[in-house]
PLY file of the C-alpha trace (Angstrom):
ply
format ascii 1.0
element vertex 61
property float x
property float y
property float z
element edge 60
property int vertex1
property int vertex2
end_header
36.04 21.05 -23.97
32.97 20.42 -22.03
32.27 16.84 -21.21
28.74 15.52 -22.18
26.87 13.96 -19.21
25.02 10.84 -20.03
21.48 10.91 -19.09
20.35 7.49 -18.08
16.68 6.54 -18.56
14.76 5.60 -15.44
14.95 1.83 -16.23
18.70 1.95 -16.77
19.48 4.02 -13.83
17.41 1.91 -11.29
17.17 -1.25 -13.06
14.16 -3.00 -14.16
13.07 -4.16 -10.64
12.40 -0.73 -9.38
9.10 -0.25 -11.08
8.03 -3.92 -10.27
8.94 -3.34 -6.46
7.10 0.09 -6.49
4.02 -1.44 -8.01
4.04 -4.36 -5.56
4.39 -1.94 -2.66
1.36 -0.04 -3.86
-0.76 -3.25 -4.24
0.22 -4.74 -1.00
-0.24 -1.46 1.08
-3.07 0.24 -0.54
-5.11 -1.86 -2.93
-5.15 -5.10 -0.96
-6.54 -3.59 2.44
-9.14 -1.66 0.72
-10.12 -4.75 -1.05
-10.32 -6.78 2.19
-12.33 -4.04 3.80
-15.25 -4.55 1.20
-15.54 -8.25 2.20
-18.51 -8.66 4.62
-16.76 -11.28 6.77
-13.84 -8.97 7.29
-16.24 -6.11 8.19
-18.13 -8.34 10.68
-14.80 -9.39 12.24
-13.64 -5.68 12.77
-17.04 -4.93 14.42
-16.79 -7.98 16.87
-13.09 -6.85 17.81
-14.22 -3.43 18.27
-16.96 -4.48 20.50
-14.54 -6.40 22.68
-12.09 -3.41 23.20
-12.07 -2.05 26.80
-12.16 1.53 25.52
-14.17 3.66 23.15
-12.89 4.76 19.65
-14.44 7.97 18.50
-16.37 7.51 15.20
-16.86 3.81 15.34
-20.53 4.00 16.17
0 1
1 2
2 3
3 4
4 5
5 6
6 7
7 8
8 9
9 10
10 11
11 12
12 13
13 14
14 15
15 16
16 17
17 18
18 19
19 20
20 21
21 22
22 23
23 24
24 25
25 26
26 27
27 28
28 29
29 30
30 31
31 32
32 33
33 34
34 35
35 36
36 37
37 38
38 39
39 40
40 41
41 42
42 43
43 44
44 45
45 46
46 47
47 48
48 49
49 50
50 51
51 52
52 53
53 54
54 55
55 56
56 57
57 58
58 59
59 60
């Protein structure tokens, strides 16, 4: 007789921490940097740092 393969759900297979870690990774690596770039003080800091560089970065003004 053929044995039935048990299909585990995503949460049972990877544990309950996998979606939490995945969501945290997305927030830390995508959402947080984009949110920081909208703050005027952060924008001014990057402009000041860009002006101090000894080389030219194309497309920065």
